[in-house]
C-alpha positions in Angstrom: 27.9 9.3 21.1 25.0 10.5 18.9 25.1 13.9 17.1 22.2 15.3 19.2 23.4 18.6 20.7 22.3 18.8 24.3 20.0 21.5 25.7 16.4 22.4 25.8 16.4 22.9 22.0 18.5 19.9 20.8 19.8 20.1 17.2 20.7 17.3 14.7 22.2 17.6 11.3 20.5 15.4 8.7 21.7 14.8 5.2 19.2 17.5 4.0 19.9 20.1 6.8 19.9 20.8 10.5 16.7 20.4 12.6 16.0 21.7 16.0 13.6 19.9 18.3 12.6 20.1 22.0 13.1 18.2 25.2 9.8 16.9 26.6 9.6 14.7 29.7 13.3 14.0 29.5 13.2 12.9 25.8 14.5 14.7 22.7 11.6 15.1 20.3 11.8 16.1 16.6 8.5 16.5 14.8 7.6 17.1 11.1 10.9 16.4 9.5 10.5 16.0 5.7 11.8 12.7 4.3 10.6 13.5 0.7 9.5 16.4 -1.3 5.8 17.6 -1.0 3.7 15.4 -3.3 1.9 18.3 -5.0 1.8 19.8 -8.5 3.8 17.7 -10.9 4.8 15.3 -8.1 1.2 14.5 -7.0 1.1 11.0 -8.5 4.8 10.3 -8.9 7.2 8.2 -6.8 8.6 10.2 -3.9 11.8 12.1 -4.4 14.2 13.6 -1.8 13.3 16.9 -0.2 15.2 20.0 -1.2 18.1 20.7 1.2 17.8 23.7 3.4 20.3 26.1 5.0 20.2 27.3 8.6 18.2 25.5 11.2 14.7 24.1 10.6 12.3 24.1 13.5 11.0 20.6 14.3 8.7 21.2 17.3 5.2 20.6 15.8 3.7 17.8 13.9 4.0 18.3 10.1 1.1 18.3 7.7 -1.1 15.2 7.5 -2.0 13.6 4.2 -5.4 14.6 2.7 -8.2 12.6 4.5 -11.6 12.9 6.1 -12.4 12.0 9.7 -13.9 8.6 10.5 -17.6 8.6 10.0 -19.8 8.7 13.1 -19.8 7.0 15.6 -16.2 5.9 14.9 -15.0 9.5 14.9 -15.5 9.6 18.7 -13.6 6.4 19.2 -10.7 7.0 16.8 -9.6 10.7 17.0 -7.7 11.5 13.8 -6.1 15.0 13.9 -5.7 17.0 10.7 -2.7 19.3 10.2 -3.0 21.5 7.1 -0.2 21.9 4.6 1.4 20.3 1.5 4.5 18.7 2.9 2.9 15.6 4.4 5.7 13.2 3.6 7.3 13.8 7.0 8.3 11.9 10.1 8.9 12.3 13.8 11.7 11.1 16.0 11.8 10.5 19.8 15.2 9.7 21.2 16.8 9.3 24.6 19.9 11.1 23.2 22.1 13.0 23.9 23.6 9.8 25.2 24.7 6.4 23.9 24.8 5.7 20.2 23.8 2.5 18.5 20.3 2.3 20.1 17.6 0.1 18.6 15.1 1.8 16.3 11.3 1.3 16.0 9.7 2.7 12.9 5.9 3.0 13.2 3.5 2.8 10.2 0.0 3.9 11.2 -3.2 2.1 10.1 -6.5 3.5 9.0 -7.7 1.4 5.9 -5.2 3.4 3.8 -7.6 6.4 3.9 -7.3 7.5 7.5 -4.7 8.1 10.2 -1.4 9.9 10.5 1.7 10.0 12.7 0.1 12.9 14.6 -2.4 10.6 16.4 -1.6 11.1 20.1 -1.8 7.4 20.9 1.4 7.0 18.9 3.5 9.3 21.1 7.0 7.8 21.2 8.0 9.1 24.7 7.7 5.8 26.5 9.8 3.9 23.9 12.6 6.6 24.1 12.4 6.5 27.9 13.1 2.8 27.6 16.1 3.1 25.3 14.5 2.8 21.8 14.6 5.5 19.1 11.0 5.8 17.9 10.2 7.1 14.3 6.6 7.5 13.1 5.9 8.3 9.5 3.2 9.8 7.3 2.5 8.5 3.8 0.1 9.3 1.0 -3.4 7.9 1.5 -6.5 7.1 -0.6 -6.5 7.6 -4.3 -3.3 9.8 -4.2 -1.4 7.0 -2.4 -3.1 3.8 -3.7 -5.2 4.6 -6.8 -4.3 2.5 -9.8 -3.6 4.3 -13.0 -2.1 3.5 -16.4 0.1 6.6 -16.3 1.5 6.5 -12.7 3.4 4.1 -10.5 1.3 1.8 -8.3 1.6 1.6 -4.5 2.8 5.2 -4.1 2.0 5.1 -0.4 4.2 2.0 0.0 6.9 3.8 -2.0 6.6 6.6 0.5 7.1 4.2 3.4 10.2 2.8 1.6 11.5 6.4 1.2 11.0 6.9 4.9 13.0 3.7 5.7 15.8 4.9 3.4 15.8 8.2 5.4 16.1 6.2 8.6 19.0 4.3 7.1 20.8 7.5 6.1 20.0 9.7 9.2 19.1 7.7 12.3 22.7 7.4 13.5 22.7 11.1 14.1 19.7 10.7 16.5 21.5 7.9 18.4 19.9 5.0 16.5 21.6 2.0 14.8 20.5 1.7 11.1 21.3 -2.0 11.4 18.9 -2.5 14.3 15.6 -1.3 12.7 12.3 -2.8 13.5 9.2 -1.8 11.5 5.9 -2.0 13.2 2.3 -1.2 12.3 -1.3 -2.0 13.0 -4.2 -2.8 10.7 -3.4 -1.2 7.3 0.1 -0.5 8.7 0.6 -4.2 9.3 -0.7 -5.0 5.8 1.9 -2.5 4.5 4.7 -4.1 6.5 3.8 -7.6 5.2 4.2 -6.1 1.7 7.5 -4.5 2.6 8.7 -7.9 3.9 7.7 -9.4 0.5 9.3 -6.7 -1.6 12.9 -7.0 -2.8 13.2 -3.2 -2.4 13.2 -3.5 1.4 16.4 -5.6 1.6 18.8 -4.2 4.2 16.3 -1.7 5.5 14.9 -3.7 8.5 15.9 -6.4 10.8 12.7 -7.2 12.6 8.9 -6.6 12.0 5.7 -6.3 14.1 2.3 -7.0 12.5 -0.6 -6.0 14.7 -4.0 -7.0 13.5 -3.1 -6.9 9.8 -2.4 -9.9 7.4 -0.6 -10.0 4.1 -2.9 -8.9 1.2 -2.7 -7.4 -2.3 -4.9 -7.4 -5.4 -4.2 -7.8 -9.1 -4.2 -4.4 -10.8 -7.3 -5.2 -12.8 -9.3 -5.7 -9.6 -7.7 -2.9 -7.6 -8.4 -0.5 -10.4 -12.1 -0.7 -9.6 -12.1 1.8 -6.8 -10.1 4.3 -8.8 -12.6 4.0 -11.6 -15.5 4.7 -9.2 -13.8 7.8 -8.0 -13.1 9.0 -11.5 -16.7 8.2 -12.6 -18.1 10.3 -9.8 -16.0 13.2 -10.8 -16.8 12.8 -14.5 -13.2 12.4 -15.6 -11.0 9.6 -17.1 -9.4 7.2 -14.6 -5.9 8.5 -15.2 -3.4 10.2 -13.1 -3.3 13.1 -15.6 -7.0 13.7 -15.3 -7.2 13.4 -11.6 -4.2 15.7 -11.1 -6.3 18.5 -12.6 -9.1 17.9 -10.1 -9.3 20.2 -7.0 -7.8 18.2 -4.1 -10.9 18.8 -1.9 -13.2 17.6 -4.7 -11.1 14.5 -5.2 -11.2 13.8 -1.4 -15.0 14.3 -1.3 -15.5 11.8 -4.2 -13.1 9.3 -2.6 -15.0 9.6 0.7 -18.4 9.0 -1.0 -17.1 5.9 -2.8 -15.3 4.3 0.2 -17.8 5.2 3.0 -20.1 2.5 4.5 -19.6 -1.2 5.0 -16.9 -2.9 7.0 -14.2 -5.5 6.4 -16.8 -8.3 6.4 -19.8 -6.8 4.6 -17.6 -5.2 2.0 -17.2 -1.8 0.5 -15.1 -0.1 -2.2 -11.6 0.3 -0.8 -8.0 1.0 -1.7 -5.6 -1.9 -1.5 -2.0 -2.7 -2.3 -1.4 -4.0 -5.8 0.8 -6.8 -7.2 2.4 -4.4 -9.7 5.3 -6.6 -10.9 7.9 -4.2 -9.7 7.7 -3.1 -6.1 5.5 -6.2 -5.4 6.5 -8.8 -8.0 4.3 -11.4 -6.4 1.3 -11.7 -4.1 2.7 -11.0 -0.6 0.9 -14.1 0.8 2.7 -16.4 -1.7 6.0 -14.6 -1.4 6.1 -14.7 2.4 5.0 -18.4 2.5 7.8 -19.1 0.1 10.3 -17.5 2.5 10.6 -13.9 1.4 11.1 -12.8 5.0 13.7 -15.4 5.8 16.1 -14.2 8.5 13.8 -11.4 9.8 12.3 -11.9 13.2 8.6 -11.2 13.3 6.1 -10.5 16.2 2.5 -10.8 15.1 -0.9 -11.2 16.6 -4.6 -10.1 16.9 -7.1 -8.9 19.4 -9.6 -11.5 20.6 -12.7 -9.6 19.4 -11.5 -7.5 16.5 -14.9 -7.5 15.0 -16.5 -5.5 17.7 -15.1 -2.2 16.4 -16.6 -3.0 13.0 -20.0 -4.4 14.2 -20.9 -2.8 17.5 -20.9 1.0 17.0 -23.3 0.7 14.1 -25.6 -1.9 15.8 -24.7 -4.6 13.3 -24.2 -7.2 16.1 -27.8 -6.9 17.2 -29.3 -6.8 13.7 -27.8 -10.1 12.6 -30.3 -13.0 13.1 -30.0 -16.7 12.3 -31.0 -16.2 8.6 -28.4 -13.5 8.0 -25.8 -15.6 9.8 -26.6 -18.6 7.5 -26.4 -16.5 4.4 -23.0 -15.1 5.5 -21.7 -18.6 6.2 -22.6 -19.5 2.6 -21.1 -16.4 1.2 -17.8 -16.9 2.9 -17.8 -20.6 2.3 -17.5 -21.4 6.0 -17.5 -25.2 6.5 -20.5 -26.4 8.5 -18.4 -28.3 11.0 -16.3 -25.1 11.6 -19.5 -23.0 12.3 -20.7 -25.7 14.7 -17.4 -25.6 16.6 -17.6 -21.8 17.0 -21.2 -22.2 18.3 -20.3 -25.0 20.7 -17.4 -22.9 22.1 -19.8 -19.9 22.7 -23.1 -21.3 23.9 -24.4 -17.9 25.0 -23.3 -15.9 22.0 -25.8 -14.2 19.6 -25.8 -14.9 15.9 -24.0 -11.6 15.4 -21.3 -12.5 17.9 -20.8 -15.9 16.2 -20.4 -14.2 12.9 -18.0 -11.6 14.4 -15.8 -14.4 15.9 -15.8 -16.1 12.5 -14.9 -12.8 10.8 -12.1 -12.0 13.2 -10.5 -15.4 12.4 -11.3 -15.4 8.7 -9.8 -12.0 8.1 -6.9 -11.9 10.6 -6.2 -14.8 12.9 -6.2 -17.6 10.3 -3.9 -15.9 7.8 -1.5 -14.8 10.5 -1.4 -18.3 12.0 -0.7 -19.7 8.6 2.1 -17.2 8.1 3.6 -18.2 11.4 3.4 -21.9 10.4 5.1 -21.1 7.0 7.9 -19.2 8.8 8.9 -22.3 10.8 10.5 -23.6 7.6 12.9 -20.6 7.2 15.4 -18.7 9.4 14.1 -16.0 11.6 12.0 -16.4 14.7 8.3 -15.8 14.9 6.4 -14.8 18.1 2.6 -14.7 18.4 0.5 -12.8 20.8 -3.2 -12.2 21.5 -4.7 -9.1 23.2 -7.7 -10.0 25.2 -8.5 -7.2 27.7 -12.1 -6.0 27.1 -12.7 -2.3 27.2 -15.9 -1.2 29.1 -16.6 1.5 26.4 -19.8 0.8 24.4 -19.5 -3.0 24.9 -16.5 -3.0 22.4 -14.7 -5.8 24.3 -11.2 -6.7 23.1 -11.7 -4.9 19.8 -9.6 -3.8 16.8 -7.1 -1.0 17.7 -7.6 -1.4 21.4 -4.0 -2.6 22.1 -2.4 0.5 20.7 -2.5 2.5 23.9 -1.0 -0.5 25.8 1.9 -1.0 23.3 2.8 2.7 23.3 2.1 3.1 27.1 -0.2 6.1 26.4 -3.2 5.1 28.5 -3.2 8.4 30.2 -3.9 10.4 27.1 -7.6 11.5 26.6 -7.6 10.3 23.0 -6.5 6.9 24.1 -9.2 6.9 26.8 -11.8 7.4 24.0 -11.4 3.7 23.3 -10.0 2.3 26.6 -12.0 4.3 29.1 -10.3 6.0 32.1 -9.5 2.9 34.2 -7.5 0.6 31.8 -4.9 -1.5 33.7 -1.5 0.2 33.7 0.2 -3.1 34.8 -1.0 -4.7 31.5 0.4 -1.7 29.5 3.7 -2.1 31.4 3.9 -5.8 30.4 2.9 -5.3 26.8 5.1 -2.3 26.2 8.0 -4.1 27.8 7.5 -7.1 25.5 7.7 -4.8 22.4 10.8 -3.0 23.8 12.5 -6.3 24.4 11.6 -7.6 20.9 13.0 -4.4 19.3 16.1 -4.5 21.5 17.1 -8.2 21.5 14.6 -10.0 19.2 12.8 -11.8 22.0 9.6 -10.5 23.6 9.8 -12.9 26.5 8.1 -16.1 25.5 8.9 -19.1 23.2 9.0 -18.6 19.5 6.4 -20.3 17.3 6.8 -24.1 16.8 4.6 -27.2 16.7 3.4 -26.4 20.2 1.9 -23.0 18.9 2.7 -20.9 21.9 0.8 -17.6 22.3 1.1 -15.0 25.0 -2.3 -13.6 25.8 -2.4 -10.1 27.3 -5.5 -9.9 29.4 -8.1 -9.9 30.7 -5.9 -10.8 33.6 -2.1 -11.0 33.8 -0.3 -12.0 30.7 -0.4 -15.8 30.2 1.4 -18.2 27.9 -1.2 -20.5 26.2 -0.4 -23.4 23.9 -2.6 -23.6 20.8 -5.5 -21.4 22.0 -8.8 -22.3 20.3 -6.9 -24.6 17.9 -10.0 -26.6 17.3 -11.5 -23.6 15.5 -8.4 -22.8 13.5 -8.2 -26.4 12.2 -11.7 -26.2 10.8 -10.8 -23.7 8.1 -10.1 -24.9 4.6 -7.5 -23.0 2.6 -9.1 -19.6 2.0 -7.9 -16.8 -0.2 -9.6 -13.4 -0.2 
């Protein structure tokens, strides 16, 4: 049995103290549990350290503080609600568990996306009730964002947000058994920047023993050399008129720092470019480029589920009108900029005879940034132990002609289609039967390591979720993938 004390106010003793949660829809929920000390004051740009133990019982019935951030800029703010919870202790996590009940349950740790500057575990789409209902202990975590989490300084450790994620996984290792979970059956999952983070965790020697499986949704391995990644930090410091050091920025008012960060990183998109925060090959946490490390077998023995949405680009292009503004000349210039082989571009055109130039560029961008590198990762993993499963999400939302866009699959994976914040992207009539199928595949992968279709091999099997019923397709649009020469961002 787990250590969850039954009742309407369940209690669990963690290594730092006792927490009291609540029972909601038959599931025990614990919110806002600190896994590290507040990263403020002298700790602002340091590696995370354990929280101070507490005596008595700590209430864990409301989401904890979220890391400093600004809402998405219009019109994305209406599509991607991003709640803000004030306070300093934003290195916290949430637990949904079916306990009191059996011990040794599988665990899913969720790392949110948001370009490393947005998002939190308080986003309602990530509610873990459905996973707990189906026998999985769901943990969702906050981590430092923006310059505080990923700025590059000569006087502070790099990848602090990634260090936060590792600290959260260590908390899971040390505490999850008390919530009914098995620390040896941990799956780490994330979307977009969360998936990029997980790829880095898979490549890092520091993650050994902390996870058994991984899910990468719409995010590919990526990290920059420090000299390149330092550029965004320098722009923020220049805007503030201070040196680009942790000591100098630590003296800046947090709101002023956030305002400068927002000004520097706003505008653009993953294709057109913008100043952004990225993971760094720091020689310690990430000794090597995650792409190279994973292709060389760094994740051997770990089962991986990965995939993309069919029209990822529509979230980047459509809301701002970019799809319509791209003509033939702009398309040709983009093809030159990104070194797209002429034969490859012709294949994409032939497969989409009615597509506009903007839609052709969007399809190329989706594959260039996500589908090609994830397929290559799946290919590389066939040479090492550990199964790989590939999916594609293809149901098109009726909202604003966004199609099967970036982030749309989240409400299906979490089975949270009924929440109004989910409906902002899916609309009110998203197919529940598709959510049932996709959520079940994730539950099965977390539980037994098999989502219900063949693992990746020379046949290139992909389960496509939507627009109709889920379907296994062998080598979908492989003529397009074969047209790409080796490409490194």
